[in-house]
C-alpha positions as CSV (number, residue, x, y, z in Angstrom):
1,X,0.0,0.0,0.0
2,X,1.3,3.4,-1.0
3,X,0.6,6.9,0.2
4,X,-0.2,9.1,-2.8
5,X,-0.9,12.8,-3.1
6,X,-3.1,13.9,-6.0
7,X,-2.2,17.5,-6.8
8,X,-4.3,19.9,-8.9
9,X,-4.8,23.6,-9.0
10,X,-7.9,25.7,-8.9
11,X,-8.9,29.3,-8.5
12,X,-11.0,30.2,-5.4
13,X,-14.6,28.9,-5.8
14,X,-13.6,27.3,-9.1
15,X,-15.1,24.0,-10.2
16,X,-14.5,22.1,-13.4
17,X,-13.6,18.9,-15.0
18,X,-10.1,18.9,-13.5
19,X,-11.5,18.7,-10.0
20,X,-14.0,16.0,-11.0
21,X,-11.0,14.1,-12.4
22,X,-8.9,14.7,-9.3
23,X,-11.6,13.5,-6.9
24,X,-12.3,10.4,-9.1
25,X,-8.6,9.5,-9.1
26,X,-8.4,9.8,-5.3
27,X,-11.4,7.5,-5.0
28,X,-9.9,5.0,-7.4
29,X,-6.6,5.0,-5.6
30,X,-8.4,4.3,-2.3
31,X,-10.4,1.6,-3.9
32,X,-7.1,0.0,-5.0
33,X,-6.0,-0.1,-1.4
34,X,-3.8,3.0,-1.3
35,X,-3.9,5.9,1.0
36,X,-4.7,8.9,-1.2
37,X,-5.4,12.6,-0.6
38,X,-6.2,15.6,-2.7
39,X,-3.9,18.7,-2.6
40,X,-5.2,21.9,-4.3
41,X,-2.7,24.5,-5.2
42,X,-3.4,28.1,-6.4
43,X,-4.3,28.9,-10.0
44,X,-4.2,32.7,-10.4
45,X,-5.7,34.8,-13.2
46,X,-3.7,36.2,-16.0
47,X,-0.9,38.5,-14.9
48,X,-0.4,36.7,-11.6
49,X,0.7,33.3,-12.8
50,X,4.2,33.6,-11.3
51,X,2.8,33.7,-7.8
52,X,0.9,30.5,-8.4
53,X,3.9,28.7,-9.8
54,X,6.1,29.9,-6.9
55,X,3.5,28.9,-4.3
56,X,3.2,25.5,-5.8
57,X,7.0,25.1,-6.1
58,X,7.2,25.8,-2.3
59,X,4.4,23.5,-1.4
60,X,5.8,20.6,0.7
61,X,4.0,17.3,-0.1
62,X,6.8,15.0,1.0
63,X,5.2,14.3,4.4
64,X,1.7,14.8,5.9
65,X,0.9,16.7,9.1
66,X,1.9,13.6,11.2
67,X,5.3,13.3,9.5
68,X,4.4,10.2,7.4
69,X,6.2,10.2,4.1
70,X,4.4,10.5,0.8
71,X,5.4,7.8,-1.6
72,X,4.2,9.3,-4.9
73,X,2.7,12.5,-6.4
74,X,0.3,12.6,-9.3
75,X,-0.3,16.1,-10.6
76,X,-3.0,17.1,-13.1
77,X,-2.7,20.6,-14.5
78,X,-0.8,23.9,-14.5
79,X,0.8,24.9,-12.2
80,X,0.4,21.8,-10.0
81,X,3.2,20.1,-11.8
82,X,5.6,22.5,-10.2
83,X,5.2,20.6,-6.9
84,X,8.4,18.8,-6.1
85,X,8.7,15.1,-5.3
86,X,11.1,12.4,-6.5
87,X,8.3,10.1,-7.6
88,X,6.2,12.5,-9.6
89,X,3.9,11.5,-12.5
90,X,1.9,14.3,-14.3
91,X,-1.4,13.2,-15.8
92,X,-1.8,16.4,-17.7
93,X,-5.1,18.1,-18.3
94,X,-3.5,21.1,-20.0
95,X,-1.1,23.9,-19.7
96,X,-2.2,27.6,-19.7
97,X,-3.8,27.5,-23.1
98,X,-3.8,31.3,-23.6
99,X,0.0,31.1,-24.0
100,X,-0.1,28.0,-26.2
101,X,-2.7,26.9,-28.7
102,X,-5.0,29.9,-27.9
103,X,-2.2,32.5,-28.2
104,X,-3.3,34.0,-31.5
105,X,-6.8,34.7,-30.3
106,X,-5.7,35.8,-26.9
107,X,-3.0,38.1,-28.4
108,X,-5.5,39.7,-30.7
109,X,-7.6,40.8,-27.7
110,X,-4.8,42.5,-25.9
111,X,-4.4,46.3,-25.9
112,X,-1.3,47.4,-27.8
113,X,0.4,48.6,-24.7
114,X,0.3,45.1,-23.1
115,X,1.5,43.0,-26.1
116,X,5.2,43.3,-25.5
117,X,4.8,42.3,-21.8
118,X,2.7,39.3,-22.7
119,X,5.2,38.2,-25.4
120,X,7.8,38.1,-22.7
121,X,5.5,36.4,-20.2
122,X,4.7,33.8,-22.8
123,X,8.3,33.0,-23.6
124,X,9.2,32.7,-19.9
125,X,6.1,30.5,-19.2
126,X,7.2,28.2,-22.1
127,X,10.7,27.8,-20.6
128,X,9.4,27.2,-17.1
129,X,6.8,24.6,-18.3
130,X,9.3,22.7,-20.4
131,X,11.7,22.5,-17.5
132,X,9.0,21.3,-15.1
133,X,7.6,18.7,-17.5
134,X,11.0,17.3,-18.5
135,X,13.0,17.8,-15.3
136,X,10.6,18.0,-12.4
137,X,8.4,15.0,-13.2
138,X,9.4,11.5,-13.9
139,X,6.8,10.8,-16.5
140,X,4.1,12.9,-18.4
141,X,0.8,11.2,-19.3
142,X,-1.5,13.2,-21.4
143,X,-5.3,12.8,-20.9
144,X,-5.8,12.8,-24.7
145,X,-4.0,12.7,-28.0
146,X,-5.1,16.3,-28.4
147,X,-3.1,17.3,-25.4
148,X,-0.2,15.1,-26.4
149,X,0.0,16.8,-29.8
150,X,0.1,20.2,-28.1
151,X,3.0,19.0,-25.8
152,X,4.9,17.9,-28.9
153,X,4.1,21.1,-30.9
154,X,5.0,23.5,-28.1
155,X,8.3,22.3,-26.6
156,X,8.7,18.8,-27.8
157,X,7.7,17.3,-24.4
158,X,7.4,13.5,-24.7
159,X,4.3,11.9,-23.2
160,X,2.0,8.9,-23.4
161,X,-1.8,9.0,-23.6
162,X,-4.3,7.7,-21.0
163,X,-8.0,8.6,-21.4
164,X,-9.7,9.1,-18.1
165,X,-12.7,6.8,-17.4
166,X,-16.0,8.4,-16.4
167,X,-16.3,9.7,-12.8
168,X,-17.7,7.1,-10.3
169,X,-21.4,7.9,-10.5
170,X,-24.5,5.6,-10.7
171,X,-25.1,6.0,-14.4
172,X,-28.2,4.5,-15.9
173,X,-30.2,4.5,-19.1
174,X,-34.0,5.0,-18.7
175,X,-34.6,4.9,-22.5
176,X,-34.2,7.2,-25.5
177,X,-36.4,10.2,-25.0
178,X,-37.6,12.9,-27.3
179,X,-34.9,15.5,-26.6
180,X,-31.2,16.2,-26.9
181,X,-29.1,17.1,-24.0
182,X,-26.0,19.4,-23.8
183,X,-24.0,20.3,-20.7
184,X,-20.9,22.3,-20.3
185,X,-19.6,25.6,-19.0
186,X,-21.1,28.3,-21.2
187,X,-18.0,29.8,-22.7
188,X,-17.2,30.6,-26.3
189,X,-15.0,27.6,-26.8
190,X,-17.9,25.2,-25.9
191,X,-19.8,26.6,-28.9
192,X,-23.4,26.2,-27.6
193,X,-24.3,28.9,-30.1
194,X,-23.4,26.4,-32.9
195,X,-25.9,24.0,-31.4
196,X,-28.6,26.6,-31.1
197,X,-28.1,27.8,-34.7
198,X,-28.3,24.2,-35.9
199,X,-31.6,23.7,-34.1
200,X,-33.1,26.7,-35.9
201,X,-32.6,25.1,-39.3
202,X,-35.3,23.1,-41.2
203,X,-33.4,19.8,-40.9
204,X,-33.8,20.0,-37.1
205,X,-37.4,21.3,-37.1
206,X,-39.3,20.3,-34.0
207,X,-36.2,18.9,-32.1
208,X,-36.2,19.8,-28.4
209,X,-33.0,20.4,-26.5
210,X,-32.0,21.0,-22.9
211,X,-28.8,22.9,-22.3
212,X,-27.3,22.8,-18.8
213,X,-24.5,24.9,-17.4
214,X,-23.6,28.4,-16.5
215,X,-20.9,30.9,-17.6
216,X,-20.2,34.1,-19.3
217,X,-22.1,33.1,-22.5
218,X,-25.4,32.5,-20.7
219,X,-27.0,35.8,-21.4
220,X,-26.0,35.9,-25.0
221,X,-27.2,32.3,-25.6
222,X,-30.6,33.1,-24.1
223,X,-30.9,36.1,-26.4
224,X,-29.9,34.0,-29.3
225,X,-32.7,31.5,-28.4
226,X,-35.2,34.3,-28.3
227,X,-33.9,35.9,-31.5
228,X,-34.3,32.6,-33.4
229,X,-37.8,31.9,-31.9
230,X,-36.7,28.7,-30.2
231,X,-38.1,29.4,-26.7
232,X,-40.6,26.5,-27.0
233,X,-37.9,24.0,-28.0
234,X,-34.6,25.0,-26.4
235,X,-34.4,25.3,-22.6
236,X,-31.4,26.7,-20.7
237,X,-31.7,25.2,-17.2
238,X,-28.6,26.7,-15.7
239,X,-26.2,24.6,-13.5
240,X,-27.2,21.1,-12.6
241,X,-26.2,18.9,-9.7
242,X,-25.1,15.3,-10.0
243,X,-28.6,13.9,-9.6
244,X,-30.0,16.2,-12.3
245,X,-27.1,15.4,-14.6
246,X,-27.6,11.7,-14.3
247,X,-31.4,12.1,-14.8
248,X,-30.9,14.0,-18.1
249,X,-28.2,11.5,-19.3
250,X,-30.6,8.7,-18.5
251,X,-33.6,10.1,-20.3
252,X,-32.3,12.0,-23.4
253,X,-32.1,10.6,-26.9
254,X,-28.4,11.6,-27.3
255,X,-25.9,14.2,-26.2
256,X,-24.5,17.1,-28.2
257,X,-21.0,18.2,-27.4
258,X,-19.5,20.6,-30.0
259,X,-16.5,22.4,-28.4
260,X,-13.6,23.7,-30.4
261,X,-10.3,21.8,-29.7
262,X,-11.4,20.4,-26.3
263,X,-8.7,18.9,-24.1
264,X,-10.8,15.9,-23.4
265,X,-14.3,16.6,-22.2
266,X,-15.8,14.3,-19.6
267,X,-19.2,14.9,-21.2
268,X,-18.4,12.3,-23.8
269,X,-17.5,9.4,-21.6
270,X,-20.2,10.3,-19.1
271,X,-22.8,10.1,-21.9
272,X,-21.3,6.8,-23.0
273,X,-21.6,5.5,-19.5
274,X,-25.3,6.2,-19.5
275,X,-25.7,4.4,-22.8
276,X,-26.0,7.6,-24.9
277,X,-24.2,8.5,-28.1
278,X,-22.5,11.8,-28.7
279,X,-22.7,14.2,-31.6
280,X,-19.5,16.2,-31.9
281,X,-17.5,18.1,-34.5
282,X,-14.4,17.3,-36.6
283,X,-12.4,20.0,-34.8
284,X,-13.6,19.3,-31.3
285,X,-10.4,17.6,-30.2
286,X,-10.7,15.2,-27.3
287,X,-14.3,14.0,-28.0
288,X,-13.3,12.9,-31.5
289,X,-10.8,10.4,-30.0
290,X,-13.7,8.6,-28.3
291,X,-16.6,9.0,-30.8
292,X,-16.4,6.4,-33.6
293,X,-18.8,7.4,-36.4
294,X,-21.7,5.0,-36.6
295,X,-20.6,3.0,-33.6
296,X,-20.6,5.4,-30.6
297,X,-21.9,8.6,-32.1
298,X,-21.7,11.0,-35.1
299,X,-19.0,13.5,-36.1
300,X,-20.1,16.6,-38.1
301,X,-18.3,19.5,-39.7
302,X,-18.6,22.5,-37.4
303,X,-21.3,24.3,-39.5
304,X,-24.9,24.7,-38.3
305,X,-26.3,23.0,-41.4
306,X,-24.1,19.9,-41.0
307,X,-24.8,19.7,-37.2
308,X,-28.5,19.9,-38.0
309,X,-28.3,16.9,-40.3
310,X,-26.5,14.8,-37.6
311,X,-29.2,15.9,-35.0
312,X,-31.9,14.8,-37.4
313,X,-30.4,11.4,-37.9
314,X,-30.6,10.4,-34.2
315,X,-33.9,12.2,-33.5
316,X,-35.7,10.7,-36.5
317,X,-34.4,7.2,-36.0
318,X,-34.8,5.8,-32.4
319,X,-33.3,2.5,-33.5
320,X,-30.1,4.2,-34.6
321,X,-29.9,6.1,-31.3
322,X,-30.3,2.8,-29.4
323,X,-27.6,1.1,-31.5
324,X,-25.2,4.0,-31.1
325,X,-26.0,4.1,-27.3
326,X,-25.2,0.4,-27.0
327,X,-21.9,0.9,-28.7
328,X,-21.1,3.9,-26.5
329,X,-21.9,1.8,-23.4
330,X,-19.6,-0.9,-24.6
331,X,-16.8,1.6,-25.2
332,X,-17.1,3.0,-21.7
333,X,-16.9,-0.5,-20.2
334,X,-13.4,-0.8,-21.7
335,X,-12.1,2.3,-19.7
336,X,-11.7,1.5,-16.0
337,X,-10.2,3.2,-13.1
338,X,-8.2,0.2,-11.9
339,X,-6.5,0.1,-15.3
340,X,-5.8,3.8,-15.1
341,X,-4.3,3.5,-11.6
342,X,-2.0,0.7,-12.8
343,X,-0.8,3.0,-15.6
344,X,-0.1,5.9,-13.2
345,X,1.7,4.2,-10.4
346,X,5.5,4.2,-10.2
347,X,6.7,0.6,-9.5
């Protein structure tokens, strides 16, 4: 039996897939007979990253409050991989994307006076991250091929891929109902507007959809629903708890998850675990690694008219939805937490 610290970072009051993954990993380690605990390090906003990295670097995880030694550390995201331990594996969610793959978009939003400073900050962050991920950890495991490709493209950091299983929840399938379900943080990268625009097209006429989640895009999406006259078919229900999430996954026909270049997206594997297929896009990143066209879901070009066609296929053909759902459930059964724990342990 080993004593293992799972380390991730989070801003105050922040919640997200990285914390779901961290808690699930702690549970899996305990189920495997290990003593495991969660350590949350700071994750500051833009302009204060250096403080978060330094605070994490200075965090002592070598012993607990009773002086008992920690045998291994598993870190999950920036800057938690700055924590120091001789037996350190990083199961990487992502680095700070504004300074990597999202840099062109981020840079374009900066005022002219801030651009020189941000270029310097980006260069320093690249050097620090590369040092930490090649010298401070023993092994880097990416949670998706999408993240692995970014590691290679930005810094040539070697890694292996391990897709996380679904969180340990009591998933069930109550049938294949008459509505689509979408759940995510409501931010531009999640592209809920693409889904809403698709639902307004003739191909998706009459299709109902429930959208769950909150975020900065909530108000704009509600206005878009009203502008397109979809109030009777598209419902934004706000944030949902675990019970509500499981209920929608159990009852919906299928799940739509259309992000742009997602790191992984637990939505996909959670839908699979409830026996529901997923509609995603060719440029959605992580979800496309799990969705097999015609087996576990459908993959569309990221254009409203193409998404509408994919939606119509599963909504007009319950038998197809059931077959895809069965394939999705079978896929989820191949991804287990015991197997993940075996891959992450240092022996």
